[in-house]
Each structure stands twice: as C-alpha cells, then as structure tokens.
VOLUMLUM-464615 format. One record per atom (N, C-alpha, C): residue number from 1; atom name; z, x, y. Coordinates in steps of 0.05 Angstrom, whole numbers, padded with zeros to 5 digits. Each point is the difference from the previous one (the first is absolute). Example, Ala and Ser with C-alpha at 12.3 -4.5 7.8 and 13.67 -1.06 7.14 Angstrom:
VOLUMLUM-464615
loza 1; gulo N; zz 00156; xx 00264; yy -00114 .
loza 1; gulo CA; zz 00000; xx -00018; yy 00024 .
loza 1; gulo C; zz 00000; xx 00018; yy 00024 .
loza 2; gulo N; zz -00014; xx -00007; yy 00021 .
loza 2; gulo CA; zz 00001; xx 00016; yy 00024 .
loza 2; gulo C; zz 00014; xx -00015; yy 00022 .
This chain:
VOLUMLUM-464615
loza 1; gulo N; zz 00169; xx 00149; yy -00036 .
loza 1; gulo CA; zz -00005; xx -00030; yy 00005 .
loza 1; gulo C; zz 00028; xx -00014; yy 00011 .
loza 2; gulo N; zz -00003; xx -00024; yy 00009 .
loza 2; gulo CA; zz 00024; xx -00011; yy 00009 .
loza 2; gulo C; zz 00011; xx -00018; yy -00026 .
loza 3; gulo N; zz 00026; xx 00006; yy -00004 .
loza 3; gulo CA; zz 00005; xx -00015; yy -00027 .
loza 3; gulo C; zz 00019; xx -00023; yy 00011 .
loza 4; gulo N; zz 00011; xx 00002; yy 00023 .
loza 4; gulo CA; zz 00022; xx -00021; yy 00015 .
loza 4; gulo C; zz -00020; xx -00031; yy 00000 .
loza 5; gulo N; zz 00009; xx -00019; yy -00012 .
loza 5; gulo CA; zz -00017; xx -00023; yy 00003 .
loza 5; gulo C; zz -00003; xx -00012; yy 00026 .
loza 6; gulo N; zz 00022; xx 00009; yy 00017 .
loza 6; gulo CA; zz 00002; xx -00007; yy 00028 .
loza 6; gulo C; zz -00025; xx 00013; yy 00019 .
loza 7; gulo N; zz -00011; xx 00025; yy -00008 .
loza 7; gulo CA; zz -00017; xx 00015; yy 00012 .
loza 7; gulo C; zz -00027; xx -00004; yy -00009 .
loza 8; gulo N; zz -00014; xx -00017; yy 00015 .
loza 8; gulo CA; zz -00027; xx -00005; yy -00011 .
loza 8; gulo C; zz -00019; xx -00009; yy 00029 .
loza 9; gulo N; zz -00025; xx 00005; yy -00003 .
loza 9; gulo CA; zz -00016; xx 00000; yy 00019 .
loza 9; gulo C; zz -00009; xx -00035; yy 00004 .
loza 10; gulo N; zz -00001; xx -00010; yy 00023 .
loza 10; gulo CA; zz -00008; xx -00023; yy 00014 .
loza 10; gulo C; zz -00022; xx 00002; yy 00018 .
loza 11; gulo N; zz -00027; xx -00002; yy -00012 .
loza 11; gulo CA; zz -00025; xx 00001; yy 00020 .
loza 11; gulo C; zz 00006; xx -00024; yy 00019 .
loza 12; gulo N; zz -00010; xx 00008; yy 00023 .
loza 12; gulo CA; zz 00003; xx -00020; yy 00022 .
loza 12; gulo C; zz -00021; xx -00022; yy -00003 .
loza 13; gulo N; zz -00023; xx 00004; yy -00011 .
loza 13; gulo CA; zz -00022; xx -00025; yy -00007 .
loza 13; gulo C; zz -00017; xx 00012; yy -00023 .
loza 14; gulo N; zz -00017; xx -00021; yy -00006 .
loza 14; gulo CA; zz -00019; xx 00006; yy -00020 .
loza 14; gulo C; zz -00015; xx 00026; yy 00003 .
loza 15; gulo N; zz -00008; xx 00009; yy 00023 .
loza 15; gulo CA; zz -00019; xx 00020; yy 00004 .
loza 15; gulo C; zz 00018; xx 00026; yy -00003 .
loza 16; gulo N; zz 00024; xx 00001; yy 00009 .
loza 16; gulo CA; zz 00016; xx 00023; yy -00006 .
loza 16; gulo C; zz 00005; xx 00005; yy -00033 .
loza 17; gulo N; zz 00004; xx -00027; yy -00011 .
loza 17; gulo CA; zz 00005; xx 00001; yy -00030 .
loza 17; gulo C; zz -00027; xx 00014; yy -00014 .
loza 18; gulo N; zz -00021; xx -00013; yy 00010 .
loza 18; gulo CA; zz -00022; xx 00012; yy -00012 .
loza 18; gulo C; zz -00005; xx 00028; yy 00005 .
loza 19; gulo N; zz 00006; xx 00010; yy 00024 .
loza 19; gulo CA; zz -00005; xx 00027; yy 00004 .
loza 19; gulo C; zz 00019; xx 00020; yy -00015 .
loza 20; gulo N; zz 00026; xx -00010; yy -00007 .
loza 20; gulo CA; zz 00018; xx 00015; yy -00013 .
loza 20; gulo C; zz -00010; xx -00003; yy -00031 .
loza 21; gulo N; zz -00010; xx -00021; yy -00011 .
loza 21; gulo CA; zz -00012; xx 00000; yy -00026 .
loza 21; gulo C; zz -00021; xx 00020; yy -00006 .
loza 22; gulo N; zz -00017; xx -00001; yy 00025 .
loza 22; gulo CA; zz -00023; xx 00015; yy -00006 .
loza 22; gulo C; zz 00006; xx 00033; yy -00004 .
loza 23; gulo N; zz 00024; xx 00004; yy 00011 .
loza 23; gulo CA; zz 00008; xx 00031; yy -00003 .
loza 23; gulo C; zz 00011; xx 00007; yy -00025 .
loza 24; gulo N; zz 00006; xx -00024; yy -00018 .
loza 24; gulo CA; zz 00013; xx 00013; yy -00024 .
loza 24; gulo C; zz -00019; xx -00014; yy -00025 .
loza 25; gulo N; zz -00018; xx -00016; yy 00001 .
loza 25; gulo CA; zz -00019; xx -00005; yy -00018 .
loza 25; gulo C; zz -00010; xx 00014; yy -00023 .
loza 26; gulo N; zz -00015; xx 00022; yy 00014 .
loza 26; gulo CA; zz -00008; xx 00021; yy -00019 .
loza 26; gulo C; zz 00021; xx 00013; yy -00020 .
loza 27; gulo N; zz 00022; xx 00002; yy 00009 .
loza 27; gulo CA; zz 00019; xx 00022; yy -00012 .
loza 27; gulo C; zz 00016; xx -00023; yy -00018 .
loza 28; gulo N; zz 00000; xx -00026; yy 00005 .
loza 28; gulo CA; zz 00014; xx -00023; yy -00016 .
loza 28; gulo C; zz -00018; xx -00004; yy -00024 .
loza 29; gulo N; zz -00026; xx 00000; yy 00005 .
loza 29; gulo CA; zz -00019; xx -00003; yy -00023 .
loza 29; gulo C; zz 00003; xx 00021; yy -00019 .
loza 30; gulo N; zz 00000; xx 00023; yy 00011 .
loza 30; gulo CA; zz 00005; xx 00027; yy -00014 .
loza 30; gulo C; zz 00025; xx -00001; yy -00019 .
loza 31; gulo N; zz 00016; xx -00009; yy 00011 .
loza 31; gulo CA; zz 00029; xx 00004; yy -00011 .
loza 31; gulo C; zz 00003; xx -00027; yy -00022 .
loza 32; gulo N; zz -00008; xx -00023; yy 00005 .
loza 32; gulo CA; zz 00003; xx -00024; yy -00015 .
loza 32; gulo C; zz -00031; xx -00008; yy -00008 .
loza 33; gulo N; zz -00012; xx 00014; yy -00022 .
loza 33; gulo CA; zz -00026; xx -00009; yy -00007 .
loza 33; gulo C; zz -00001; xx -00030; yy -00013 .
loza 34; gulo N; zz -00019; xx -00013; yy 00006 .
loza 34; gulo CA; zz -00003; xx -00025; yy -00007 .
loza 34; gulo C; zz 00014; xx -00024; yy 00014 .
loza 35; gulo N; zz 00015; xx 00010; yy 00018 .
loza 35; gulo CA; zz 00017; xx -00014; yy 00019 .
loza 35; gulo C; zz -00010; xx 00001; yy 00030 .
loza 36; gulo N; zz 00003; xx -00022; yy 00016 .
loza 36; gulo CA; zz -00007; xx 00000; yy 00026 .
loza 36; gulo C; zz 00026; xx -00001; yy 00018 .
loza 37; gulo N; zz -00001; xx 00004; yy 00025 .
loza 37; gulo CA; zz 00019; xx -00003; yy 00018 .
loza 37; gulo C; zz 00006; xx -00032; yy 00003 .
loza 38; gulo N; zz -00024; xx -00014; yy -00003 .
loza 38; gulo CA; zz 00004; xx -00033; yy 00004 .
loza 38; gulo C; zz 00015; xx -00007; yy -00026 .
loza 39; gulo N; zz -00006; xx 00008; yy -00019 .
loza 39; gulo CA; zz 00017; xx -00007; yy -00022 .
loza 39; gulo C; zz 00033; xx 00005; yy 00004 .
loza 40; gulo N; zz 00004; xx 00023; yy 00007 .
loza 40; gulo CA; zz 00027; xx 00005; yy 00007 .
loza 40; gulo C; zz 00014; xx -00015; yy 00022 .
loza 41; gulo N; zz -00019; xx -00008; yy 00019 .
loza 41; gulo CA; zz 00010; xx -00015; yy 00023 .
loza 41; gulo C; zz 00009; xx -00030; yy -00013 .
loza 42; gulo N; zz -00019; xx -00007; yy -00015 .
loza 42; gulo CA; zz 00001; xx -00029; yy -00008 .
loza 42; gulo C; zz 00026; xx -00001; yy -00022 .
loza 43; gulo N; zz 00006; xx 00018; yy -00014 .
loza 43; gulo CA; zz 00021; xx 00002; yy -00018 .
loza 43; gulo C; zz 00028; xx 00004; yy 00012 .
loza 44; gulo N; zz -00001; xx 00012; yy 00024 .
loza 44; gulo CA; zz 00023; xx 00004; yy 00015 .
loza 44; gulo C; zz 00015; xx -00019; yy 00008 .
loza 45; gulo N; zz -00010; xx -00026; yy 00001 .
loza 45; gulo CA; zz 00016; xx -00020; yy 00009 .
loza 45; gulo C; zz 00019; xx -00010; yy -00023 .
loza 46; gulo N; zz -00005; xx 00011; yy -00026 .
loza 46; gulo CA; zz 00017; xx -00008; yy -00020 .
loza 46; gulo C; zz 00010; xx 00020; yy -00020 .
loza 47; gulo N; zz -00009; xx 00026; yy 00007 .
loza 47; gulo CA; zz 00008; xx 00022; yy -00015 .
loza 47; gulo C; zz 00015; xx 00021; yy 00019 .
loza 48; gulo N; zz 00021; xx 00003; yy -00008 .
loza 48; gulo CA; zz 00019; xx 00021; yy 00019 .
loza 48; gulo C; zz -00014; xx 00029; yy -00004 .
loza 49; gulo N; zz -00009; xx 00005; yy -00024 .
loza 49; gulo CA; zz -00012; xx 00027; yy -00004 .
loza 49; gulo C; zz -00024; xx 00002; yy 00017 .
loza 50; gulo N; zz -00022; xx -00023; yy 00000 .
loza 50; gulo CA; zz -00019; xx 00006; yy 00018 .
loza 50; gulo C; zz 00009; xx -00002; yy 00028 .
loza 51; gulo N; zz 00017; xx -00017; yy 00010 .
loza 51; gulo CA; zz 00007; xx 00003; yy 00027 .
loza 51; gulo C; zz 00014; xx 00026; yy 00007 .
loza 52; gulo N; zz 00011; xx 00015; yy -00020 .
loza 52; gulo CA; zz 00009; xx 00028; yy 00008 .
loza 52; gulo C; zz -00022; xx 00020; yy 00000 .
loza 53; gulo N; zz -00020; xx -00006; yy -00014 .
loza 53; gulo CA; zz -00026; xx 00018; yy -00002 .
loza 53; gulo C; zz -00013; xx -00004; yy 00026 .
loza 54; gulo N; zz -00006; xx -00026; yy 00005 .
loza 54; gulo CA; zz -00015; xx -00005; yy 00023 .
loza 54; gulo C; zz 00019; xx 00011; yy 00026 .
loza 55; gulo N; zz 00023; xx -00001; yy 00003 .
loza 55; gulo CA; zz 00017; xx 00010; yy 00017 .
loza 55; gulo C; zz -00002; xx 00030; yy 00003 .
loza 56; gulo N; zz -00002; xx 00015; yy -00020 .
loza 56; gulo CA; zz -00002; xx 00027; yy 00004 .
loza 56; gulo C; zz -00030; xx 00010; yy 00006 .
loza 57; gulo N; zz -00018; xx -00014; yy -00009 .
loza 57; gulo CA; zz -00029; xx 00004; yy 00004 .
loza 57; gulo C; zz -00003; xx -00001; yy 00033 .
loza 58; gulo N; zz 00008; xx -00027; yy 00006 .
loza 58; gulo CA; zz -00001; xx -00004; yy 00032 .
loza 58; gulo C; zz 00018; xx 00020; yy 00017 .
loza 59; gulo N; zz 00022; xx 00010; yy -00009 .
loza 59; gulo CA; zz 00011; xx 00023; yy 00012 .
loza 59; gulo C; zz -00016; xx 00023; yy 00003 .
loza 60; gulo N; zz -00012; xx 00005; yy -00023 .
loza 60; gulo CA; zz -00019; xx 00023; yy 00003 .
loza 60; gulo C; zz -00023; xx -00002; yy 00021 .
loza 61; gulo N; zz -00011; xx -00023; yy -00002 .
loza 61; gulo CA; zz -00022; xx -00008; yy 00024 .
loza 61; gulo C; zz 00012; xx 00003; yy 00025 .
loza 62; gulo N; zz 00026; xx -00009; yy 00004 .
loza 62; gulo CA; zz 00008; xx 00000; yy 00029 .
loza 62; gulo C; zz 00004; xx 00032; yy 00006 .
loza 63; gulo N; zz 00007; xx 00016; yy -00016 .
loza 63; gulo CA; zz 00007; xx 00028; yy 00006 .
loza 63; gulo C; zz -00031; xx 00012; yy 00002 .
loza 64; gulo N; zz -00018; xx -00009; yy -00010 .
loza 64; gulo CA; zz -00027; xx 00008; yy 00002 .
loza 64; gulo C; zz -00009; xx -00006; yy 00031 .
loza 65; gulo N; zz 00006; xx -00026; yy 00003 .
loza 65; gulo CA; zz -00012; xx -00010; yy 00029 .
loza 65; gulo C; zz 00017; xx 00017; yy 00020 .
loza 66; gulo N; zz 00026; xx 00005; yy -00001 .
loza 66; gulo CA; zz 00014; xx 00014; yy 00023 .
loza 66; gulo C; zz -00011; xx 00030; yy 00003 .
loza 67; gulo N; zz -00008; xx 00007; yy -00026 .
loza 67; gulo CA; zz -00010; xx 00030; yy -00001 .
loza 67; gulo C; zz -00026; xx -00002; yy 00015 .
loza 68; gulo N; zz -00021; xx -00021; yy -00003 .
loza 68; gulo CA; zz -00023; xx 00001; yy 00013 .
loza 68; gulo C; zz 00003; xx -00006; yy 00027 .
loza 69; gulo N; zz 00021; xx -00014; yy 00011 .
loza 69; gulo CA; zz 00005; xx -00005; yy 00027 .
loza 69; gulo C; zz 00010; xx 00026; yy 00016 .
loza 70; gulo N; zz 00016; xx 00017; yy -00015 .
loza 70; gulo CA; zz 00006; xx 00025; yy 00009 .
loza 70; gulo C; zz -00018; xx 00024; yy 00001 .
loza 71; gulo N; zz -00022; xx -00007; yy -00019 .
loza 71; gulo CA; zz -00019; xx 00021; yy -00005 .
loza 71; gulo C; zz 00007; xx 00019; yy -00015 .
loza 72; gulo N; zz 00024; xx 00002; yy -00018 .
loza 72; gulo CA; zz 00006; xx 00016; yy -00017 .
loza 72; gulo C; zz -00018; xx -00005; yy -00026 .
loza 73; gulo N; zz -00004; xx 00023; yy -00013 .
loza 73; gulo CA; zz -00017; xx 00001; yy -00028 .
loza 73; gulo C; zz 00016; xx -00014; yy -00019 .
loza 74; gulo N; zz -00016; xx -00018; yy -00016 .
loza 74; gulo CA; zz 00012; xx -00016; yy -00021 .
loza 74; gulo C; zz 00002; xx 00016; yy -00026 .
loza 75; gulo N; zz 00022; xx 00010; yy -00010 .
loza 75; gulo CA; zz 00000; xx 00015; yy -00027 .
loza 75; gulo C; zz 00003; xx -00021; yy -00021 .
loza 76; gulo N; zz -00010; xx 00006; yy -00024 .
loza 76; gulo CA; zz 00004; xx -00009; yy -00025 .
loza 76; gulo C; zz 00012; xx 00022; yy -00019 .
loza 77; gulo N; zz 00020; xx -00009; yy -00012 .
loza 77; gulo CA; zz 00012; xx 00020; yy -00018 .
loza 77; gulo C; zz -00020; xx 00005; yy -00024 .
loza 78; gulo N; zz -00012; xx -00016; yy -00011 .
loza 78; gulo CA; zz -00019; xx 00008; yy -00021 .
loza 78; gulo C; zz -00020; xx 00014; yy 00007 .
loza 79; gulo N; zz -00010; xx 00007; yy 00023 .
loza 79; gulo CA; zz -00022; xx 00018; yy 00007 .
loza 79; gulo C; zz 00009; xx 00030; yy 00002 .
C-alpha cells in the first residue's frame, strides 16, 4: 500500500468514487467487522488514522480499477 501521505487517489467525480468504493466494500467489511466504509469516511475528516486507512483502501481500489481496465486478473493474496 501507499504509505506516503502525498500519494493518494483523487476520484474525478462522485460516480468514480462510488465505483472505486464498490471494488473494496466486500473486502473492507471482511477485514473490519462491525464497521462500514462510510464510518471510516466520516471519521477521516478528524482522525489521521482513519484518513490513512481510507487512503490505503482507496489506493487498493485504484489498483483494482486499473487492472480491470487492462484486463489483467485481480489476485488476492489471501486466496
């Protein structure tokens, strides 16, 4: 994951943001039981930990979106 705070995903619009979030929702829910991506997004405005968590998840979403565009298979390390 990207750890540099200057490297983060900036979706062009709400539709792209929703698409990127759709690529990570299931995995986020599995990794953070009892939490939602919406909870993290809300807390990111005042919590640097949640801001970093959201940044890393969105970076993963961007990688998945790029892989889909390229037609490459999406590999998940846990599988």
